[in-house]
N, C-alpha and C positions, 0 to 999 in steps of 0.2 A: 810682393802685395801691389795691386793695381787699383786704380779708381777712375771713373769715367762720368762725364756729365755730357748732355746734349740738349739741343734746343732747336725750334724751327723759327726762322726770321723772315719776316715780311720785308725783304730788301734784296736787290740782286746780289748773286754771289760775289761780283766784282766788288761791290761796296762793302760786303762783310769782309772779304779778304784785305781791302784797304786799311780798315779799322784794325783788324787783327795783326796785320803785319806792321802797323806803325807802332811798334812796342813802346817807344818813349812817351807815348801819349796814353798809355794804359791807365796811369794814376788820375786821369781825367774822368774814368768811366767806372772804375771799380775801387772799392774801398780795401781790397786784399793787396793792393800794390801801393808803396809808399813813393817809390821812384824806380825808374829804369833809365839806366844810362849805357848806350851803346859805346863799347870800347874800341869798336871797329868802325871806321868812318863810312858813310854811304848807307844805302837801304840794307835791309835785312837780306843776308846772302849766307850761302854755305860757308862755315867758319866763322860767321859773326859771332862776336862775344858781346855780352851784356852783363852789367852789375845790377842786380834787383835787390831792393830792400822792401820787405814785407812785414807788417806788424807781428810782433811775438816771433820773429825768426831772425837769425843772424843773416847780414847781406851775403849773397851768394852770387858766383859767376856762371853764367850759363852760355854755352857754346851750340850753335846751330850745327847739327850733324846730318840733317837730311831736309832737303827743300824742294818742293814742286811748286813754283810760283803760281799764285792765283787759287792753290788748292790746300797744301799742307806743309807744315814745318815741325821738325823735333828739334828741341834742344835738350841739352844734358848739363847737369850740375854735379860735379865731382866732390866727394868728401871721404875722409879716411874710412876705408872698408866697404865703400859703395858708391852709387851714384843715382840720382833721380832724373829720369827721362820724361819730358813733357811734349805731348803730340797736340797740335792744333790744326784742325780740319774744317774746310768749307766744302760743302757740296751743293750742286744745284737740286732744286725740288720744282714741283709743278708751280708753286706760288712764291718762290723766292729762293731761300737757301736753308740749309741745315748746317749747323755748327756742332762740332764735338771737341772736348777737352779730355785729354787722357794723361793721367800721371802712372808711372811705374817705378817702384822703389826696388832697386837691384843691389846685388853684391851681398857679401857676407853679413853686413849689418843693415842691409836695405830694409829687410822684413821688420827690423826693430824699429828703424826710422819711421817707416810706413805706419806701424802699429801705433807708436807714440803720437804721430801727427795725424792719425786718421781722421779724427771728427773735425780738426780744424782744417786739413786740407780739402775735406768734402765742402765745409762752408765756403772756403776760398774758391773752389771750383765753381760753385753755385753763384757766388757773387761775380765772379768773371764772366760766366756765360750769360747772365742776365744782364749785366752792363754791356756786353758785346751786343746782344739784341737791342737794347734801348738806344746806344749810339748808332748802330747801323741803320735803324728804322727812323732816325732824327732827319735824315736828308729829305 
């Protein structure tokens, strides 16, 4: 099961990327995240790990599995019988930037997790993408 949300942002792609990639600051601009703690020192990088707490969900560890600085990163959270992959992408547009968030629930029980959390994860994606837009356009 997969979910995606996207938005156009009136800010340069570099600004949007800076906001998106400073994951420990996400709780400042989205109600879908209570806390993010980087477990790997330094800026977001391949193999970085973060502990994320979200309302109504157990805390989860996410590990960056793909990264193209300035453009996109994917991180994965594993659980018994599956994993969830979240991809965050910034693309240049004629007037600023486009941003997209993509969730994929994988593995033998991934479809079940995705079905059970479907409505909530869609709401969380919308909160995150709208918060990203607001924070990026504040500069």
